[in-house]
OpenMM code with the backbone's topology and positions (N, CA, C; nanometers):
from openmm import Vec3, app, unit

residues = "MET ARG ILE LEU ASN THR PHE VAL PRO LEU LEU VAL MET ARG HIS PHE ILE PHE ILE PHE LEU ILE PHE ILE SER VAL ASN SER PHE ALA GLN GLN ALA SER VAL ILE LYS ILE THR ASP LEU GLU LYS ARG ILE LEU ASN PRO SER ASP THR THR TYR ILE VAL ASN PHE TRP ALA THR TRP CYS ALA PRO CYS ILE LYS GLU LEU PRO ASP PHE GLU ASN ILE ASN ARG ASP TYR LYS TYR LYS LYS ILE LYS VAL LEU LEU VAL SER LEU ASP PHE LYS GLU ASP LEU LYS THR LYS LEU LEU PRO PHE MET LEU ASN LYS ASN ILE ALA SER GLU VAL LEU LEU LEU ASP GLU VAL ASN GLY ASN TYR PHE ILE PRO LYS VAL ALA ASP GLN TRP THR GLY ALA ILE PRO ALA THR LEU ILE VAL ASN ASN LYS ASN ASN VAL LYS HIS PHE PHE GLU LYS LYS VAL THR TYR GLU LEU LEU LYS SER GLU ILE GLU SER VAL LYS".split()
positions = [
    Vec3(0.0809, -0.1199, 0.0009),
    Vec3(-0.0011, -0.0001, -0.0006),
    Vec3(0.0855, 0.1277, -0.0007),
    Vec3(0.2005, 0.1195, 0.0698),
    Vec3(0.2876, 0.2339, 0.0778),
    Vec3(0.3447, 0.2688, -0.0593),
    Vec3(0.3766, 0.1685, -0.1389),
    Vec3(0.4277, 0.1911, -0.2720),
    Vec3(0.3204, 0.2578, -0.3570),
    Vec3(0.1978, 0.2147, -0.3450),
    Vec3(0.0856, 0.2748, -0.4223),
    Vec3(0.0638, 0.4195, -0.3834),
    Vec3(0.0768, 0.4501, -0.2534),
    Vec3(0.0602, 0.5900, -0.2069),
    Vec3(0.1690, 0.6807, -0.2611),
    Vec3(0.2866, 0.6267, -0.2861),
    Vec3(0.3960, 0.7034, -0.3448),
    Vec3(0.3819, 0.7122, -0.4969),
    Vec3(0.3373, 0.6049, -0.5561),
    Vec3(0.3261, 0.5962, -0.7033),
    Vec3(0.2187, 0.6881, -0.7598),
    Vec3(0.1024, 0.6917, -0.6987),
    Vec3(-0.0113, 0.7707, -0.7523),
    Vec3(0.0228, 0.9206, -0.7590),
    Vec3(0.0756, 0.9829, -0.6513),
    Vec3(0.1112, 1.1252, -0.6671),
    Vec3(0.2172, 1.1489, -0.7743),
    Vec3(0.3101, 1.0567, -0.7908),
    Vec3(0.4092, 1.0729, -0.8985),
    Vec3(0.3456, 1.0663, -1.0368),
    Vec3(0.2518, 0.9738, -1.0506),
    Vec3(0.1823, 0.9609, -1.1769),
    Vec3(0.0982, 1.0870, -1.2090),
    Vec3(0.0294, 1.1385, -1.1073),
    Vec3(-0.0484, 1.2589, -1.1243),
    Vec3(0.0454, 1.3747, -1.1566),
    Vec3(0.1577, 1.3845, -1.0906),
    Vec3(0.2527, 1.4925, -1.1195),
    Vec3(0.3058, 1.4833, -1.2602),
    Vec3(0.3366, 1.3632, -1.3082),
    Vec3(0.3845, 1.3451, -1.4462),
    Vec3(0.2808, 1.3951, -1.5459),
    Vec3(0.1565, 1.3607, -1.5241),
    Vec3(0.0491, 1.4055, -1.6148),
    Vec3(0.0365, 1.5582, -1.6103),
    Vec3(0.0443, 1.6123, -1.4915),
    Vec3(0.0351, 1.7594, -1.4797),
    Vec3(0.1487, 1.8283, -1.5570),
    Vec3(0.2703, 1.7793, -1.5384),
    Vec3(0.3867, 1.8369, -1.6078),
    Vec3(0.3695, 1.8215, -1.7622),
    Vec3(0.3252, 1.7050, -1.8033),
    Vec3(0.3043, 1.6829, -1.9463),
    Vec3(0.2035, 1.7805, -2.0050),
    Vec3(0.0905, 1.7958, -1.9373),
    Vec3(-0.0155, 1.8890, -1.9835),
    Vec3(0.0381, 2.0316, -1.9818),
    Vec3(0.1121, 2.0680, -1.8798),
    Vec3(0.1674, 2.2021, -1.8689),
    Vec3(0.2633, 2.2296, -1.9862),
    Vec3(0.3506, 2.1339, -2.0178),
    Vec3(0.4448, 2.1498, -2.1295),
    Vec3(0.3727, 2.1636, -2.2631),
    Vec3(0.2680, 2.0860, -2.2791),
    Vec3(0.1888, 2.0982, -2.4031),
    Vec3(0.1259, 2.2412, -2.4109),
    Vec3(0.0719, 2.2856, -2.3024),
    Vec3(0.0118, 2.4209, -2.2997),
    Vec3(0.1120, 2.5254, -2.3321),
    Vec3(0.2284, 2.5194, -2.2769),
    Vec3(0.3364, 2.6176, -2.3026),
    Vec3(0.3763, 2.6130, -2.4500),
    Vec3(0.3981, 2.4929, -2.5043),
    Vec3(0.4409, 2.4791, -2.6427),
    Vec3(0.3344, 2.5289, -2.7420),
    Vec3(0.2103, 2.5006, -2.7147),
    Vec3(0.1026, 2.5496, -2.8044),
    Vec3(0.0966, 2.6997, -2.8000),
    Vec3(0.1047, 2.7605, -2.6855),
    Vec3(0.1005, 2.9069, -2.6791),
    Vec3(0.2212, 2.9718, -2.7375),
    Vec3(0.3377, 2.9054, -2.7313),
    Vec3(0.4592, 2.9670, -2.7862),
    Vec3(0.4567, 2.9663, -2.9380),
    Vec3(0.3833, 2.8732, -3.0005),
    Vec3(0.3746, 2.8706, -3.1452),
    Vec3(0.2464, 2.9313, -3.2008),
    Vec3(0.1605, 2.9842, -3.1125),
    Vec3(0.0369, 3.0439, -3.1551),
    Vec3(0.0620, 3.1689, -3.2344),
    Vec3(-0.0182, 3.1923, -3.3342),
    Vec3(-0.0069, 3.3084, -3.4194),
    Vec3(-0.0318, 3.4340, -3.3369),
    Vec3(0.0396, 3.5345, -3.3677),
    Vec3(0.0218, 3.6626, -3.2994),
    Vec3(-0.0204, 3.7683, -3.4016),
    Vec3(-0.0722, 3.8784, -3.3543),
    Vec3(-0.1077, 3.9905, -3.4407),
    Vec3(-0.0477, 4.1147, -3.3784),
    Vec3(0.0332, 4.1809, -3.4602),
    Vec3(0.0931, 4.3061, -3.4147),
    Vec3(-0.0051, 4.4190, -3.4353),
    Vec3(-0.0127, 4.5084, -3.3386),
    Vec3(-0.0981, 4.6267, -3.3484),
    Vec3(-0.0121, 4.7372, -3.4078),
    Vec3(-0.0619, 4.7953, -3.5195),
    Vec3(0.0160, 4.8976, -3.5871),
    Vec3(-0.0701, 5.0203, -3.6225),
    Vec3(-0.0037, 5.1264, -3.6587),
    Vec3(-0.0665, 5.2477, -3.7113),
    Vec3(-0.0450, 5.2485, -3.8609),
    Vec3(-0.1143, 5.3314, -3.9345),
    Vec3(-0.0994, 5.3384, -4.0784),
    Vec3(0.0437, 5.3792, -4.1199),
    Vec3(0.1058, 5.4656, -4.0361),
    Vec3(0.2427, 5.5046, -4.0686),
    Vec3(0.3398, 5.3876, -4.0599),
    Vec3(0.3140, 5.2956, -3.9686),
    Vec3(0.3971, 5.1739, -3.9596),
    Vec3(0.3815, 5.0877, -4.0853),
    Vec3(0.2567, 5.0762, -4.1298),
    Vec3(0.2310, 4.9969, -4.2523),
    Vec3(0.2961, 5.0650, -4.3714),
    Vec3(0.2851, 5.1946, -4.3829),
    Vec3(0.3500, 5.2667, -4.4940),
    Vec3(0.4992, 5.2425, -4.4967),
    Vec3(0.5638, 5.2524, -4.3809),
    Vec3(0.7075, 5.2312, -4.3757),
    Vec3(0.7433, 5.0904, -4.4225),
    Vec3(0.6600, 4.9998, -4.3890),
    Vec3(0.6853, 4.8585, -4.4219),
    Vec3(0.6736, 4.8321, -4.5730),
    Vec3(0.5655, 4.8829, -4.6313),
    Vec3(0.5395, 4.8451, -4.7723),
    Vec3(0.5914, 4.9468, -4.8729),
    Vec3(0.6326, 5.0628, -4.8307),
    Vec3(0.6762, 5.1636, -4.9249),
    Vec3(0.8296, 5.1710, -4.9316),
    Vec3(0.8989, 5.0725, -4.8762),
    Vec3(1.0465, 5.0729, -4.8812),
    Vec3(1.0883, 5.0353, -5.0261),
    Vec3(1.2094, 5.0699, -5.0623),
    Vec3(1.2535, 5.0469, -5.2011),
    Vec3(1.2988, 4.9056, -5.2330),
    Vec3(1.2583, 4.8057, -5.1583),
    Vec3(1.3023, 4.6683, -5.1822),
    Vec3(1.2329, 4.6087, -5.3054),
    Vec3(1.2812, 4.4908, -5.3467),
    Vec3(1.2198, 4.4215, -5.4575),
    Vec3(1.1140, 4.3203, -5.4112),
    Vec3(1.0743, 4.3252, -5.2855),
    Vec3(0.9663, 4.2400, -5.2335),
    Vec3(0.8328, 4.2897, -5.2821),
    Vec3(0.7505, 4.1952, -5.3236),
    Vec3(0.6114, 4.2264, -5.3582),
    Vec3(0.5264, 4.2041, -5.2349),
    Vec3(0.4573, 4.3096, -5.1927),
    Vec3(0.3691, 4.2978, -5.0763),
    Vec3(0.2252, 4.2824, -5.1225),
    Vec3(0.1613, 4.1800, -5.0691),
    Vec3(0.0184, 4.1603, -5.0918),
    Vec3(-0.0506, 4.1911, -4.9614),
    Vec3(-0.1167, 4.3029, -4.9571),
    Vec3(-0.1746, 4.3552, -4.8335),
    Vec3(-0.3279, 4.3451, -4.8428),
    Vec3(-0.3850, 4.2601, -4.7626),
    Vec3(-0.5283, 4.2382, -4.7648),
    Vec3(-0.5919, 4.3077, -4.6394),
    Vec3(-0.6882, 4.3908, -4.6618),
    Vec3(-0.7635, 4.4553, -4.5538),
    Vec3(-0.8897, 4.3786, -4.5344),
    Vec3(-0.9146, 4.3338, -4.4109),
    Vec3(-1.0233, 4.2437, -4.3823),
    Vec3(-1.0670, 4.2592, -4.2364),
    Vec3(-1.1704, 4.1867, -4.1963),
    Vec3(-1.2149, 4.1854, -4.0568),
    Vec3(-1.2831, 4.0525, -4.0275),
    Vec3(-1.2844, 4.0141, -3.9023),
    Vec3(-1.3461, 3.8864, -3.8621),
    Vec3(-1.4946, 3.8836, -3.8864),
    Vec3(-1.5588, 4.0021, -3.8940),
    Vec3(-1.7028, 4.0134, -3.9086),
    Vec3(-1.7459, 4.0264, -4.0562),
    Vec3(-1.6508, 4.0190, -4.1469),
    Vec3(-1.6752, 4.0402, -4.2905),
    Vec3(-1.6791, 3.9037, -4.3608),
    Vec3(-1.7990, 3.8573, -4.4011),
    Vec3(-1.8130, 3.7259, -4.4640),
    Vec3(-1.7290, 3.7115, -4.5942),
    Vec3(-1.7318, 3.8079, -4.6878),
    Vec3(-1.6505, 3.7924, -4.8092),
    Vec3(-1.4993, 3.7890, -4.7766),
    Vec3(-1.4612, 3.8616, -4.6717),
    Vec3(-1.3206, 3.8606, -4.6287),
    Vec3(-1.2789, 3.7195, -4.5838),
    Vec3(-1.3598, 3.6615, -4.5041),
    Vec3(-1.3319, 3.5289, -4.4485),
    Vec3(-1.3258, 3.4254, -4.5628),
    Vec3(-1.4126, 3.4393, -4.6633),
    Vec3(-1.4147, 3.3465, -4.7727),
    Vec3(-1.2880, 3.3516, -4.8585),
    Vec3(-1.2263, 3.4677, -4.8674),
    Vec3(-1.1051, 3.4798, -4.9461),
    Vec3(-0.9758, 3.4494, -4.8719),
    Vec3(-0.9805, 3.4417, -4.7400),
    Vec3(-0.8596, 3.4152, -4.6613),
    Vec3(-0.7822, 3.2920, -4.7055),
    Vec3(-0.8527, 3.1790, -4.7380),
    Vec3(-0.7743, 3.0633, -4.7821),
    Vec3(-0.6885, 3.0899, -4.9077),
    Vec3(-0.7354, 3.1763, -4.9931),
    Vec3(-0.6560, 3.2105, -5.1159),
    Vec3(-0.5281, 3.2844, -5.0758),
    Vec3(-0.5357, 3.3721, -4.9771),
    Vec3(-0.4148, 3.4419, -4.9299),
    Vec3(-0.3223, 3.3459, -4.8587),
    Vec3(-0.3796, 3.2552, -4.7821),
    Vec3(-0.2996, 3.1517, -4.7148),
    Vec3(-0.2278, 3.0644, -4.8166),
    Vec3(-0.2947, 3.0283, -4.9266),
    Vec3(-0.2335, 2.9472, -5.0301),
    Vec3(-0.1227, 3.0222, -5.1011),
    Vec3(-0.1416, 3.1513, -5.1269),
    Vec3(-0.0373, 3.2344, -5.1877),
    Vec3(0.0820, 3.2389, -5.0915),
    Vec3(0.0547, 3.2614, -4.9667),
    Vec3(0.1599, 3.2694, -4.8655),
    Vec3(0.2407, 3.1379, -4.8638),
    Vec3(0.1736, 3.0256, -4.8693),
    Vec3(0.2394, 2.8940, -4.8710),
    Vec3(0.3157, 2.8719, -5.0028),
    Vec3(0.2518, 2.8963, -5.1155),
    Vec3(0.3098, 2.8679, -5.2472),
    Vec3(0.4276, 2.9577, -5.2826),
    Vec3(0.4318, 3.0769, -5.2288),
    Vec3(0.5414, 3.1717, -5.2593),
    Vec3(0.6280, 3.1996, -5.1364),
    Vec3(0.6292, 3.1060, -5.0462),
    Vec3(0.7016, 3.1218, -4.9180),
    Vec3(0.8484, 3.1546, -4.9396),
    Vec3(0.9094, 3.0948, -5.0402),
    Vec3(1.0540, 3.1135, -5.0595),
    Vec3(1.0833, 3.2143, -5.1708),
    Vec3(0.9859, 3.2914, -5.2103),
    Vec3(1.0089, 3.3992, -5.3092),
    Vec3(1.0004, 3.5314, -5.2361),
    Vec3(1.0244, 3.6381, -5.3088),
    Vec3(1.0172, 3.7696, -5.2486),
    Vec3(0.8765, 3.8241, -5.2539),
    Vec3(0.7855, 3.7464, -5.1902),
    Vec3(0.6438, 3.7790, -5.1829),
    Vec3(0.6112, 3.7801, -5.0342),
    Vec3(0.5438, 3.8846, -4.9874),
    Vec3(0.5064, 3.8903, -4.8472),
    Vec3(0.3572, 3.9216, -4.8351),
    Vec3(0.2837, 3.8274, -4.7767),
    Vec3(0.1402, 3.8448, -4.7524),
    Vec3(0.1230, 3.9085, -4.6160),
    Vec3(0.0510, 4.0204, -4.6119),
    Vec3(0.0171, 4.0860, -4.4880),
    Vec3(-0.1354, 4.0934, -4.4766),
    Vec3(-0.1902, 4.0327, -4.3778),
    Vec3(-0.3365, 4.0359, -4.3527),
    Vec3(-0.3623, 4.1468, -4.2494),
    Vec3(-0.4151, 4.2581, -4.2938),
    Vec3(-0.4366, 4.3728, -4.2059),
    Vec3(-0.5817, 4.3727, -4.1600),
    Vec3(-0.5974, 4.3410, -4.0335),
    Vec3(-0.7328, 4.3351, -3.9749),
    Vec3(-0.7813, 4.4755, -3.9377),
    Vec3(-0.9065, 4.4993, -3.9673),
    Vec3(-0.9716, 4.6245, -3.9290),
    Vec3(-1.0639, 4.6068, -3.8100),
    Vec3(-1.0446, 4.4937, -3.7391),
    Vec3(-1.1183, 4.4730, -3.6140),
    Vec3(-1.0763, 4.5805, -3.5137),
    Vec3(-1.1522, 4.5990, -3.4076),
    Vec3(-1.1181, 4.6944, -3.3035),
    Vec3(-1.0069, 4.6404, -3.2192),
    Vec3(-0.9184, 4.7315, -3.1769),
    Vec3(-0.8046, 4.6927, -3.0950),
    Vec3(-0.8447, 4.6184, -2.9680),
    Vec3(-0.9577, 4.6630, -2.9103),
    Vec3(-1.0044, 4.5954, -2.7862),
    Vec3(-1.0541, 4.4533, -2.8105),
    Vec3(-1.0756, 4.4154, -2.9379),
    Vec3(-1.1207, 4.2789, -2.9720),
    Vec3(-1.0038, 4.1858, -3.0074),
    Vec3(-0.8839, 4.2314, -2.9913),
    Vec3(-0.7667, 4.1557, -3.0293),
    Vec3(-0.7654, 4.0162, -2.9610),
    Vec3(-0.7750, 4.0148, -2.8286),
    Vec3(-0.7654, 3.8887, -2.7543),
    Vec3(-0.8918, 3.8082, -2.7558),
    Vec3(-1.0060, 3.8750, -2.7631),
    Vec3(-1.1346, 3.8029, -2.7552),
    Vec3(-1.1893, 3.7550, -2.8881),
    Vec3(-1.1528, 3.8224, -2.9962),
    Vec3(-1.2070, 3.7880, -3.1266),
    Vec3(-1.0992, 3.7495, -3.2303),
    Vec3(-1.0035, 3.8424, -3.2485),
    Vec3(-0.9054, 3.8255, -3.3576),
    Vec3(-0.8134, 3.7033, -3.3321),
    Vec3(-0.7485, 3.6977, -3.2169),
    Vec3(-0.6555, 3.5856, -3.1938),
    Vec3(-0.7246, 3.4502, -3.1911),
    Vec3(-0.8426, 3.4370, -3.1298),
    Vec3(-0.9106, 3.3054, -3.1377),
    Vec3(-0.9525, 3.2742, -3.2813),
    Vec3(-0.9936, 3.3739, -3.3590),
    Vec3(-1.0267, 3.3504, -3.5022),
    Vec3(-0.9049, 3.2958, -3.5785),
    Vec3(-0.7922, 3.3608, -3.5562),
    Vec3(-0.6659, 3.3204, -3.6245),
    Vec3(-0.6294, 3.1774, -3.5878),
    Vec3(-0.6435, 3.1442, -3.4620),
    Vec3(-0.6122, 3.0091, -3.4147),
    Vec3(-0.7099, 2.9074, -3.4749),
    Vec3(-0.8362, 2.9405, -3.4769),
    Vec3(-0.9404, 2.8520, -3.5293),
    Vec3(-0.9228, 2.8255, -3.6771),
    Vec3(-0.8801, 2.9299, -3.7538),
    Vec3(-0.8645, 2.9170, -3.8998),
    Vec3(-0.7222, 2.8798, -3.9390),
    Vec3(-0.6329, 2.8585, -3.8416),
    Vec3(-0.4947, 2.8206, -3.8693),
    Vec3(-0.4249, 2.9216, -3.9641),
    Vec3(-0.4386, 3.0472, -3.9359),
    Vec3(-0.3776, 3.1499, -4.0174),
    Vec3(-0.2268, 3.1470, -3.9995),
    Vec3(-0.1520, 3.1292, -4.1075),
    Vec3(-0.0063, 3.1247, -4.1046),
    Vec3(0.0549, 3.2567, -4.1567),
    Vec3(-0.0216, 3.3320, -4.2349),
    Vec3(0.0293, 3.4612, -4.2865),
    Vec3(0.0452, 3.5581, -4.1699),
    Vec3(0.1285, 3.6571, -4.1915),
    Vec3(0.1482, 3.7608, -4.0892),
    Vec3(0.0187, 3.8434, -4.0787),
    Vec3(-0.0282, 3.8619, -3.9551),
    Vec3(-0.1505, 3.9385, -3.9312),
    Vec3(-0.1110, 4.0659, -3.8549),
    Vec3(-0.1639, 4.1769, -3.9034),
    Vec3(-0.1448, 4.3068, -3.8389),
    Vec3(-0.2825, 4.3643, -3.8071),
    Vec3(-0.2971, 4.4220, -3.6896),
    Vec3(-0.4231, 4.4847, -3.6530),
    Vec3(-0.4045, 4.6367, -3.6666),
    Vec3(-0.4773, 4.6981, -3.7614),
    Vec3(-0.4619, 4.8405, -3.7848),
    Vec3(-0.5375, 4.9194, -3.6788),
    Vec3(-0.4651, 4.9883, -3.5966),
    Vec3(-0.5248, 5.0673, -3.4846),
    Vec3(-0.5473, 5.2098, -3.5343),
    Vec3(-0.6491, 5.2239, -3.6171),
    Vec3(-0.6907, 5.3566, -3.6668),
    Vec3(-0.8410, 5.3630, -3.6642),
    Vec3(-0.8947, 5.4753, -3.6208),
    Vec3(-1.0386, 5.4933, -3.6174),
    Vec3(-1.0900, 5.5954, -3.7176),
    Vec3(-1.0010, 5.6761, -3.7717),
    Vec3(-1.0394, 5.7821, -3.8648),
    Vec3(-1.0121, 5.7351, -4.0081),
    Vec3(-1.1149, 5.6815, -4.0715),
    Vec3(-1.1041, 5.6352, -4.2080),
    Vec3(-1.0625, 5.7424, -4.3061),
    Vec3(-1.1100, 5.8658, -4.2807),
    Vec3(-1.0721, 5.9781, -4.3689),
    Vec3(-0.9221, 6.0040, -4.3697),
    Vec3(-0.8572, 5.9609, -4.2642),
    Vec3(-0.7116, 5.9778, -4.2508),
    Vec3(-0.6332, 5.8615, -4.3201),
    Vec3(-0.6735, 5.7373, -4.2829),
    Vec3(-0.5875, 5.6277, -4.3289),
    Vec3(-0.6271, 5.5684, -4.4631),
    Vec3(-0.7527, 5.5776, -4.5074),
    Vec3(-0.7964, 5.5153, -4.6327),
    Vec3(-0.7221, 5.5776, -4.7535),
    Vec3(-0.7134, 5.7101, -4.7679),
    Vec3(-0.6423, 5.7656, -4.8841),
    Vec3(-0.4924, 5.7311, -4.8845),
    Vec3(-0.4360, 5.6993, -4.7681),
    Vec3(-0.2951, 5.6627, -4.7618),
    Vec3(-0.2713, 5.5262, -4.8253),
    Vec3(-0.3773, 5.4429, -4.8271),
    Vec3(-0.3651, 5.3104, -4.8877),
    Vec3(-0.3873, 5.3221, -5.0388),
    Vec3(-0.4964, 5.3831, -5.0793),
    Vec3(-0.5274, 5.4000, -5.2230),
    Vec3(-0.6282, 5.5123, -5.2388),
    Vec3(-0.6051, 5.5992, -5.3346),
    Vec3(-0.6949, 5.7115, -5.3589),
    Vec3(-0.8372, 5.6630, -5.3931),
    Vec3(-0.8462, 5.5513, -5.4655),
    Vec3(-0.9752, 5.5032, -5.5100),
    Vec3(-1.0495, 5.4181, -5.4073),
    Vec3(-0.9920, 5.3967, -5.2911),
    Vec3(-1.0514, 5.3105, -5.1895),
    Vec3(-1.1685, 5.3873, -5.1195),
    Vec3(-1.2875, 5.3293, -5.1238),
    Vec3(-1.4024, 5.3921, -5.0572),
    Vec3(-1.4092, 5.3546, -4.9111),
    Vec3(-1.3299, 5.2540, -4.8712),
    Vec3(-1.3279, 5.2049, -4.7347),
    Vec3(-1.3948, 5.0708, -4.7217),
    Vec3(-1.4581, 5.0210, -4.8282),
    Vec3(-1.5249, 4.8889, -4.8266),
    Vec3(-1.4201, 4.7811, -4.8182),
    Vec3(-1.4563, 4.6722, -4.7505),
    Vec3(-1.3685, 4.5552, -4.7457),
    Vec3(-1.4473, 4.4332, -4.7928),
    Vec3(-1.3776, 4.3310, -4.8453),
    Vec3(-1.2322, 4.3193, -4.8520),
    Vec3(-1.1705, 4.4138, -4.9563),
    Vec3(-1.0477, 4.4462, -4.9310),
    Vec3(-0.9669, 4.5282, -5.0222),
    Vec3(-0.8248, 4.4774, -5.0174),
    Vec3(-0.7608, 4.4800, -5.1336),
    Vec3(-0.6243, 4.4265, -5.1451),
    Vec3(-0.5385, 4.5230, -5.2195),
    Vec3(-0.4203, 4.5462, -5.1671),
    Vec3(-0.3200, 4.6297, -5.2277),
    Vec3(-0.1994, 4.5426, -5.2606),
    Vec3(-0.1514, 4.5526, -5.3839),
    Vec3(-0.0336, 4.4783, -5.4253),
    Vec3(0.0721, 4.5843, -5.4647),
    Vec3(0.1878, 4.5759, -5.3979),
    Vec3(0.2910, 4.6764, -5.4127),
    Vec3(0.4244, 4.6113, -5.4333),
    Vec3(0.4964, 4.6641, -5.5367),
    Vec3(0.6376, 4.6318, -5.5549),
    Vec3(0.7061, 4.7612, -5.5980),
    Vec3(0.7765, 4.8225, -5.5080),
    Vec3(0.8299, 4.9546, -5.5308),
    Vec3(0.9471, 4.9550, -5.6299),
    Vec3(1.0229, 4.8471, -5.6331),
    Vec3(1.1366, 4.8414, -5.7278),
    Vec3(1.0842, 4.8415, -5.8700),
    Vec3(0.9749, 4.7745, -5.8916),
    Vec3(0.9140, 4.7669, -6.0267),
    Vec3(0.8034, 4.8688, -6.0498),
    Vec3(0.7872, 4.9588, -5.9553),
    Vec3(0.6899, 5.0677, -5.9639),
    Vec3(0.5467, 5.0134, -5.9837),
    Vec3(0.5116, 4.9118, -5.9079),
    Vec3(0.3793, 4.8473, -5.9197),
    Vec3(0.2957, 4.8828, -5.7958),
    Vec3(0.1728, 4.9255, -5.8191),
    Vec3(0.0756, 4.9495, -5.7117),
    Vec3(-0.0608, 4.9246, -5.7715),
    Vec3(-0.1152, 4.8068, -5.7395),
    Vec3(-0.2500, 4.7691, -5.7865),
    Vec3(-0.3432, 4.7552, -5.6672),
    Vec3(-0.4616, 4.8040, -5.6840),
    Vec3(-0.5579, 4.8014, -5.5734),
    Vec3(-0.6909, 4.7378, -5.6214),
    Vec3(-0.7441, 4.6526, -5.5354),
    Vec3(-0.8717, 4.5847, -5.5655),
    Vec3(-0.9668, 4.6006, -5.4465),
    Vec3(-1.0814, 4.6613, -5.4724),
    Vec3(-1.1795, 4.6782, -5.3693),
    Vec3(-1.2906, 4.5766, -5.3929),
    Vec3(-1.2547, 4.4503, -5.3735),
    Vec3(-1.3478, 4.3405, -5.3975),
    Vec3(-1.2835, 4.2126, -5.3425),
    Vec3(-1.3600, 4.1053, -5.3447),
    Vec3(-1.3055, 3.9738, -5.3082),
    Vec3(-1.2157, 3.9306, -5.4233),
    Vec3(-1.0947, 3.8863, -5.3934),
    Vec3(-1.0028, 3.8377, -5.4953),
    Vec3(-0.9880, 3.6857, -5.4826),
    Vec3(-0.9356, 3.6292, -5.5874),
    Vec3(-0.9170, 3.4846, -5.5934),
    Vec3(-0.7669, 3.4505, -5.5996),
    Vec3(-0.7360, 3.3265, -5.5769),
    Vec3(-0.5986, 3.2777, -5.5891),
    Vec3(-0.5478, 3.3030, -5.7289),
    Vec3(-0.6282, 3.2794, -5.8290),
    Vec3(-0.5846, 3.2973, -5.9680),
    Vec3(-0.5476, 3.4418, -5.9986),
    Vec3(-0.6316, 3.5363, -5.9475),
    Vec3(-0.6027, 3.6784, -5.9669),
    Vec3(-0.4700, 3.7167, -5.8963),
    Vec3(-0.4570, 3.6700, -5.7722),
    Vec3(-0.3363, 3.7045, -5.6983),
    Vec3(-0.2114, 3.6459, -5.7672),
    Vec3(-0.2209, 3.5242, -5.8120),
    Vec3(-0.1099, 3.4598, -5.8849),
    Vec3(-0.0762, 3.5369, -6.0130),
    Vec3(-0.1772, 3.5760, -6.0869),
    Vec3(-0.1586, 3.6509, -6.2108),
    Vec3(-0.0923, 3.7862, -6.1790),
    Vec3(-0.1312, 3.8521, -6.0726),
    Vec3(-0.0722, 3.9800, -6.0333),
    Vec3(0.0757, 3.9611, -5.9986),
    Vec3(0.1041, 3.8545, -5.9241),
    Vec3(0.2417, 3.8253, -5.8812),
    Vec3(0.3284, 3.7997, -6.0041),
    Vec3(0.2792, 3.7219, -6.0968),
    Vec3(0.3537, 3.6891, -6.2171),
    Vec3(0.3757, 3.8124, -6.3046),
    Vec3(0.2836, 3.9062, -6.3029),
    Vec3(0.2979, 4.0263, -6.3860),
    Vec3(0.4022, 4.1246, -6.3316),
    Vec3(0.4343, 4.1087, -6.2042),
    Vec3(0.5330, 4.1998, -6.1432),
    Vec3(0.6743, 4.1606, -6.1810),
    Vec3(0.6975, 4.0336, -6.2158),
    Vec3(0.8346, 3.9887, -6.2484),
    Vec3(0.8940, 4.0588, -6.3653),
] * unit.nanometer
topology = app.Topology()
chain = topology.addChain("A")
for resn in residues:
    res = topology.addResidue(resn, chain)
    for name in ("N", "CA", "C"):
        topology.addAtom(name, app.Element.getBySymbol(name[0]), res)
């Protein structure tokens, strides 16, 4: 009986440690979203590099946005080793980061880089993205500054369109 009294707590402790390590490892690999301002995004995508940026403006509450996310994820995967950078810019509210955006990203297995745009004045940030943008989402900006490319789409886009745009930049 004494051996059993010693063995059970050790077994329970082993399970606890195992579960704790799994919890830590899952959280350390969980997708994160950086909170940015429009000036941060401009600095990032307007640099003179030869990287093509595919910047998608979306939100967790936008059905057409959610439908097109797999296409951006596929582009991100298929062009992972090329000079292509997919940026998913969420227009969700900053206060919804932990309660809505991060759980959504985890649920959908989002691998692309996610940025949460912390701007409330559309009249300020929308024209900085594209003059023709009315503010509707989904919206996608494709930029390659070395090749002087700046294409904007204020609609749901497809994998085929994104691929065609990427190929046209070369």
